[in-house]
N, C-alpha and C positions, 0 to 999 in steps of 0.2 A: 599443566593450568586448565584449570576449570572454564568450559566454554560458558558466556557469561548469560543471561535469563532473560529475556524481551518478554515484558507481557506491554501487546498490546490491545487497544479497546477502541473500534474504528464505532458513533456513536449513531454517524449518518453518512450516507453517502445517497446525494439527488441527484436521479436521471430523470433530466427533460423527454420527454417524445423518445423513448427506444422501444416500447415496447415490451411483451412478456419476454424475461429472461430465466432462466432457473439461478436461481440466488445461490444454493446450495455449489453447482459448478460458477459458479462466478466469484465467491468466499475462497472459494480453493485456489483457483487463479489464483486470484490476488495475496494468498498468501503464499502460495509456493514460489509466487513473483518476488514477495519482499524479501524471502527467507536468501530466496538466489541473490538480489542486491546486494544483501548483509553480508553474506558469506565470502562475497566475491569484493566487496567494495567495501566493507568498513561503513563504522558509523562515525558523524561527528564527531570531536573530542569530550562533547558536553555528554554527552552517552557514554564515557571512559568510567564516571564519575556512577554512586550507586544514590541516584533521586528518581523526583519521579519530574515530569514533564507534565503541562497538564494541555497543552496541544500542541496540534500541529499545522498549519495553514499551506493545504494541498491546490497548487495551483488547476482552474480548472481545464478541461479537458477536451480535443473538437472529436468526433466521430458522422464518418460520412460512410455509407449505405450501410450495407446489413451488417446487427451486429454480433458476433458471437461473445460465449461468454469472458472464454480462454482469450480474447483478445483484448474485451474490455479489462479483464484483471488486472491483465498485465501493464496496461497503462494508466490505469486506480494504482496498482502497484509504483510506476514508477514516479509519477505525480505526486505518492505521499512520501515515496524516498527522498526523491528533492526537497521536501518540508523537512525531512528530518535532518538533510547535511547543510540547512541555512544554518 
């Protein structure tokens, strides 16, 4: 069976009062975590069909202390993934 291809475009991520981050590292961490989650836990049944989903609502996340790109990328990915599972 051929693996399913998923194209995901994130139009905007709002990061208030975070400071400077390396966008490349953040994006890579987000992508890796989403890949891990989808590979290990799958997707909602609505993704089993060939379809276009206009948007996914990700819940806000809270951050305390110094933020690292890898940690933040994982948190954002988890929020996006939870939105995809609904």
